[in-house]
C-alpha positions in Angstrom: -39.0 -5.5 -24.3 -36.1 -3.5 -22.8 -37.8 -3.4 -19.4 -37.8 -7.2 -19.2 -34.1 -7.4 -20.2 -32.9 -4.8 -17.6 -33.2 -7.0 -14.5 -31.3 -9.8 -16.2 -28.5 -7.3 -17.2 -28.3 -6.0 -13.6 -28.2 -9.5 -12.2 -25.5 -10.5 -14.5 -23.5 -7.3 -13.6 -23.9 -8.0 -9.9 -22.7 -11.6 -10.4 -19.7 -10.3 -12.3 -18.8 -7.8 -9.5 -19.1 -10.6 -6.9 -17.0 -13.0 -9.0 -14.3 -10.3 -9.4 -14.3 -9.7 -5.6 -14.1 -13.5 -5.0 -11.0 -13.7 -7.3 -9.5 -10.6 -5.7 -9.9 -12.1 -2.2 -8.1 -15.2 -3.1 -5.4 -13.3 -5.0 -4.7 -11.2 -1.9 -4.1 -14.4 0.1 -1.7 -15.7 -2.6 0.3 -12.5 -2.9 0.5 -12.1 0.9 2.1 -15.5 1.1 4.4 -15.4 -1.9 4.8 -11.8 -3.1 5.0 -11.1 -6.8 8.2 -13.0 -7.7 8.1 -15.2 -10.8 4.5 -14.3 -11.3 2.4 -14.5 -14.5 -1.3 -14.2 -14.9 -1.4 -17.9 -15.8 0.5 -18.9 -12.7 -1.7 -16.8 -10.5 -4.8 -18.1 -12.1 -3.7 -21.6 -11.3 -3.1 -20.7 -7.6 -6.3 -18.8 -7.3 -8.3 -21.6 -8.9 -9.7 -19.9 -12.0 -8.9 -20.0 -15.7 -6.3 -17.8 -17.2 -9.1 -16.4 -19.4 -11.3 -15.5 -16.4 -8.4 -13.7 -14.7 -7.6 -11.7 -17.8 -11.3 -10.9 -18.3 -11.6 -9.3 -14.8 -8.2 -7.6 -14.6 -6.9 -7.2 -18.1 -3.2 -7.6 -17.3 -0.8 -8.8 -14.6 0.0 -5.2 -13.8 -3.7 -4.3 -13.3 -4.1 -7.3 -11.1 -1.2 -6.3 -8.9 -2.6 -2.8 -8.5 -6.0 -4.1 -7.6 -4.6 -6.5 -5.1 -2.6 -3.8 -3.3 -5.4 -1.3 -3.4 -7.8 -3.8 -1.9 -5.4 -5.0 0.8 -4.6 -1.3 1.7 -8.3 -0.5 1.9 -8.9 -3.5 4.3 -6.1 -3.0 6.6 -5.1 0.7 6.5 -2.9 1.0 9.7 -3.8 4.7 9.8 -7.2 3.6 11.2 -5.6 2.1 14.4 -3.0 4.8 14.8 -5.5 7.5 15.3 -5.7 11.1 13.9 -3.4 12.6 16.5 -0.6 10.2 16.2 2.7 11.7 15.1 4.1 10.7 11.7 6.7 8.4 13.3 4.0 6.8 15.5 2.1 6.1 12.3 5.2 4.8 10.7 5.8 2.4 13.6 2.3 1.1 13.1 3.0 0.6 9.4 6.2 -1.2 10.2 4.5 -3.6 12.6 1.7 -4.3 10.1 4.1 -4.9 7.3 6.0 -7.5 9.2 2.9 -9.7 9.1 2.6 -9.5 5.3 6.0 -9.5 3.7 4.5 -10.7 0.4 2.4 -7.6 0.1 5.4 -5.4 1.1 7.3 -7.0 -1.8 4.4 -6.5 -4.1 4.3 -2.8 -3.2 8.0 -2.4 -3.9 7.6 -4.2 -7.2 4.8 -1.8 -8.2 6.8 1.3 -7.3 9.8 0.0 -9.3 7.5 -0.9 -12.3 6.1 2.7 -12.2 9.5 4.1 -13.1 9.6 2.1 -16.4 8.1 3.3 -19.6 4.8 1.7 -20.7 3.5 0.8 -17.3 0.6 3.3 -16.9 -1.4 1.3 -14.3 1.6 1.1 -11.9 2.6 4.7 -12.6 -0.9 6.0 -11.9 -1.1 3.9 -8.8 2.3 5.1 -7.4 1.8 8.8 -8.3 -1.7 8.9 -6.8 -0.7 7.1 -3.6 2.4 9.2 -3.0 0.4 12.4 -3.4 -2.4 11.2 -1.1 -0.1 9.9 1.6 2.0 13.1 1.5 -1.1 15.2 1.9 -2.4 13.2 4.8 1.0 13.2 6.5 1.5 16.9 6.1 -1.9 17.5 7.7 -0.9 15.2 10.5 2.4 17.2 11.0 0.4 20.5 11.2 -1.9 19.1 13.9 1.1 17.8 15.9 2.9 21.1 15.6 -0.2 23.0 16.8 -0.3 20.6 19.8 3.4 21.1 20.5 4.3 17.5 19.8 6.6 18.3 16.8 9.1 21.0 16.1 7.5 24.1 14.7 10.5 25.0 12.5 10.1 22.0 10.1 8.0 22.4 6.9 5.1 19.9 6.9 5.3 18.9 3.3 9.0 18.3 3.5 8.5 16.1 6.7 5.8 14.2 4.8 8.1 13.4 1.9 10.9 12.4 4.4 8.7 10.1 6.3 7.6 8.3 3.1 11.2 8.0 2.0 12.1 6.5 5.4 9.2 4.1 5.3 9.9 2.8 1.8 13.6 2.8 2.3 13.5 0.9 5.6 11.0 -1.7 4.3 13.2 -2.3 1.2 16.2 -2.9 3.5 14.1 -5.1 5.7 13.1 -7.3 2.7 16.7 -7.8 1.9 18.0 -8.1 5.5 15.5 -8.6 8.4 18.2 -7.6 10.8 18.2 -4.0 9.7 17.7 -1.7 12.8 14.2 -0.4 11.9 13.2 0.5 15.5 16.4 2.4 16.1 16.1 4.3 12.9 12.5 5.3 13.7 13.6 6.4 17.2 16.2 8.6 15.6 13.7 10.1 13.2 11.3 10.7 16.0 13.9 12.6 18.0 14.9 14.7 15.0 11.3 15.8 14.4 10.4 16.3 18.1 12.0 18.3 20.9 13.8 15.3 22.3 17.5 14.7 22.1 18.5 12.3 19.4 19.6 8.9 20.8 23.4 8.2 20.6 
């Protein structure tokens, strides 16, 4: 009878969801430590402690796994939560920078996904990057408007343009940092802060 089979199906589905989350939790630990260099589904499966077939069953492809790992890590540790809704874009960017220093592997994973999104035939990465840029730009533009209304940011700058500039600064600085940890991130952020506020730019 269908009624008798339904609870079994639901139980099996719930176990599948739990198993996928368990694998994702372990994958996040692996990527946070090693980034996405020299990675294959088979190599990740070995490090996570599951079979290659199991990993492919739950995530389909390496690209889909990378997107799932970054989305989940972002959901768990969104620095926006601690910065507060009234923080300026640069204050938020400073929080991002501090958080990213703790997880260089995930920063490298993000950069890999964005680079992959520019290549043909990588729909999962492209959808991820396009959606994320649009969402972050919208959130930052709203933040700029609130700060302009409060007199904390210049009123003569266009919020959407500021949002795009802040994302460019964030991604560009973290890419430079991955290549050279000595890059003056703090000084660059102080300069950007001065340019967007009423304060004199540092010499």
